[in-house]
TORKOL-4160 file (C-alpha; in steps of 0.2 Angstrom, whole numbers, padded with zeros to 4 digits, m for minus):
118
<pt num="1" X="0001" Y="m0001" Z="m0002"/>
<pt num="2" X="0008" Y="0019" Z="m0006"/>
<pt num="3" X="0009" Y="0028" Z="0013"/>
<pt num="4" X="m0008" Y="0039" Z="0006"/>
<pt num="5" X="m0021" Y="0039" Z="0017"/>
<pt num="6" X="m0035" Y="0026" Z="0014"/>
<pt num="7" X="m0054" Y="0036" Z="0021"/>
<pt num="8" X="m0059" Y="0050" Z="0024"/>
<pt num="9" X="m0069" Y="0051" Z="0037"/>
<pt num="10" X="m0067" Y="0053" Z="0056"/>
<pt num="11" X="m0054" Y="0037" Z="0052"/>
<pt num="12" X="m0040" Y="0036" Z="0042"/>
<pt num="13" X="m0026" Y="0025" Z="0041"/>
<pt num="14" X="m0009" Y="0022" Z="0030"/>
<pt num="15" X="0006" Y="0008" Z="0033"/>
<pt num="16" X="0020" Y="0017" Z="0031"/>
<pt num="17" X="0034" Y="0006" Z="0030"/>
<pt num="18" X="0032" Y="m0009" Z="0044"/>
<pt num="19" X="0018" Y="0000" Z="0053"/>
<pt num="20" X="m0001" Y="0007" Z="0052"/>
<pt num="21" X="m0002" Y="0022" Z="0057"/>
<pt num="22" X="m0024" Y="0023" Z="0060"/>
<pt num="23" X="m0031" Y="0043" Z="0066"/>
<pt num="24" X="m0044" Y="0044" Z="0075"/>
<pt num="25" X="m0051" Y="0064" Z="0076"/>
<pt num="26" X="m0061" Y="0073" Z="0090"/>
<pt num="27" X="m0064" Y="0068" Z="0108"/>
<pt num="28" X="m0078" Y="0061" Z="0117"/>
<pt num="29" X="m0074" Y="0054" Z="0136"/>
<pt num="30" X="m0086" Y="0034" Z="0132"/>
<pt num="31" X="m0073" Y="0026" Z="0125"/>
<pt num="32" X="m0082" Y="0012" Z="0123"/>
<pt num="33" X="m0090" Y="0024" Z="0106"/>
<pt num="34" X="m0071" Y="0020" Z="0101"/>
<pt num="35" X="m0073" Y="0004" Z="0096"/>
<pt num="36" X="m0089" Y="0004" Z="0084"/>
<pt num="37" X="m0078" Y="0019" Z="0074"/>
<pt num="38" X="m0064" Y="0011" Z="0071"/>
<pt num="39" X="m0069" Y="m0008" Z="0069"/>
<pt num="40" X="m0080" Y="m0002" Z="0057"/>
<pt num="41" X="m0071" Y="0009" Z="0048"/>
<pt num="42" X="m0055" Y="m0007" Z="0046"/>
<pt num="43" X="m0070" Y="m0021" Z="0041"/>
<pt num="44" X="m0073" Y="m0006" Z="0026"/>
<pt num="45" X="m0059" Y="0000" Z="0020"/>
<pt num="46" X="m0042" Y="m0008" Z="0023"/>
<pt num="47" X="m0036" Y="m0024" Z="0014"/>
<pt num="48" X="m0021" Y="m0031" Z="0021"/>
<pt num="49" X="m0023" Y="m0047" Z="0031"/>
<pt num="50" X="m0016" Y="m0047" Z="0050"/>
<pt num="51" X="0000" Y="m0055" Z="0056"/>
<pt num="52" X="0007" Y="m0068" Z="0068"/>
<pt num="53" X="0021" Y="m0062" Z="0081"/>
<pt num="54" X="0022" Y="m0047" Z="0093"/>
<pt num="55" X="0014" Y="m0031" Z="0091"/>
<pt num="56" X="0018" Y="m0014" Z="0098"/>
<pt num="57" X="0005" Y="m0002" Z="0100"/>
<pt num="58" X="0006" Y="0014" Z="0104"/>
<pt num="59" X="m0009" Y="0025" Z="0105"/>
<pt num="60" X="m0009" Y="0045" Z="0107"/>
<pt num="61" X="m0026" Y="0055" Z="0113"/>
<pt num="62" X="m0022" Y="0074" Z="0109"/>
<pt num="63" X="m0034" Y="0082" Z="0116"/>
<pt num="64" X="m0033" Y="0106" Z="0117"/>
<pt num="65" X="m0034" Y="0113" Z="0134"/>
<pt num="66" X="m0042" Y="0102" Z="0148"/>
<pt num="67" X="m0039" Y="0084" Z="0144"/>
<pt num="68" X="m0056" Y="0076" Z="0146"/>
<pt num="69" X="m0060" Y="0063" Z="0158"/>
<pt num="70" X="m0052" Y="0047" Z="0152"/>
<pt num="71" X="m0048" Y="0030" Z="0156"/>
<pt num="72" X="m0033" Y="0027" Z="0146"/>
<pt num="73" X="m0034" Y="0010" Z="0150"/>
<pt num="74" X="m0053" Y="0008" Z="0145"/>
<pt num="75" X="m0050" Y="0017" Z="0128"/>
<pt num="76" X="m0034" Y="0006" Z="0124"/>
<pt num="77" X="m0046" Y="m0009" Z="0126"/>
<pt num="78" X="m0059" Y="m0004" Z="0115"/>
<pt num="79" X="m0045" Y="0002" Z="0102"/>
<pt num="80" X="m0036" Y="m0013" Z="0101"/>
<pt num="81" X="m0052" Y="m0024" Z="0103"/>
<pt num="82" X="m0055" Y="m0012" Z="0086"/>
<pt num="83" X="m0042" Y="m0017" Z="0076"/>
<pt num="84" X="m0041" Y="m0035" Z="0082"/>
<pt num="85" X="m0043" Y="m0049" Z="0069"/>
<pt num="86" X="m0032" Y="m0033" Z="0054"/>
<pt num="87" X="m0019" Y="m0029" Z="0062"/>
<pt num="88" X="m0017" Y="m0045" Z="0073"/>
<pt num="89" X="m0026" Y="m0061" Z="0078"/>
<pt num="90" X="m0026" Y="m0060" Z="0095"/>
<pt num="91" X="m0025" Y="m0045" Z="0105"/>
<pt num="92" X="m0010" Y="m0055" Z="0116"/>
<pt num="93" X="0000" Y="m0053" Z="0102"/>
<pt num="94" X="0004" Y="m0035" Z="0109"/>
<pt num="95" X="0021" Y="m0036" Z="0117"/>
<pt num="96" X="0022" Y="m0020" Z="0120"/>
<pt num="97" X="0008" Y="m0006" Z="0125"/>
<pt num="98" X="0009" Y="0012" Z="0126"/>
<pt num="99" X="m0005" Y="0024" Z="0129"/>
<pt num="100" X="m0003" Y="0042" Z="0133"/>
<pt num="101" X="m0013" Y="0058" Z="0136"/>
<pt num="102" X="m0005" Y="0076" Z="0130"/>
<pt num="103" X="m0008" Y="0091" Z="0122"/>
<pt num="104" X="m0011" Y="0094" Z="0106"/>
<pt num="105" X="m0014" Y="0107" Z="0092"/>
<pt num="106" X="m0029" Y="0097" Z="0086"/>
<pt num="107" X="m0041" Y="0083" Z="0097"/>
<pt num="108" X="m0037" Y="0068" Z="0090"/>
<pt num="109" X="m0033" Y="0049" Z="0092"/>
<pt num="110" X="m0016" Y="0042" Z="0085"/>
<pt num="111" X="m0014" Y="0025" Z="0085"/>
<pt num="112" X="0001" Y="0017" Z="0080"/>
<pt num="113" X="0006" Y="m0001" Z="0076"/>
<pt num="114" X="0021" Y="m0011" Z="0074"/>
<pt num="115" X="0029" Y="m0026" Z="0074"/>
<pt num="116" X="0042" Y="m0029" Z="0089"/>
<pt num="117" X="0056" Y="m0028" Z="0086"/>
<pt num="118" X="0070" Y="m0041" Z="0096"/>
């Protein structure tokens, strides 16, 4: 796949080298909102097959002003459930998980998934 983004709505994704990047525009305090949103995107737009092996997943929640009251562990679980079966077969393949909240230029969530280097 080319480095260009696929998707035109709230969710977009691209492959860059051995990594997959997903962005979700906007924030909500309800982590459960993201699972069906990302799952539907992956189901309709994603054409690559899931891989075996260990993965690193980095999730960043960018906010403007005061951060929303959202539990990052619930956000991570919802997003891992949404991409499971599309980027990897099972979330037990996630050997390293980084989830962070940071101030940014706009409200969004970014996900980066790539094979874990040993």
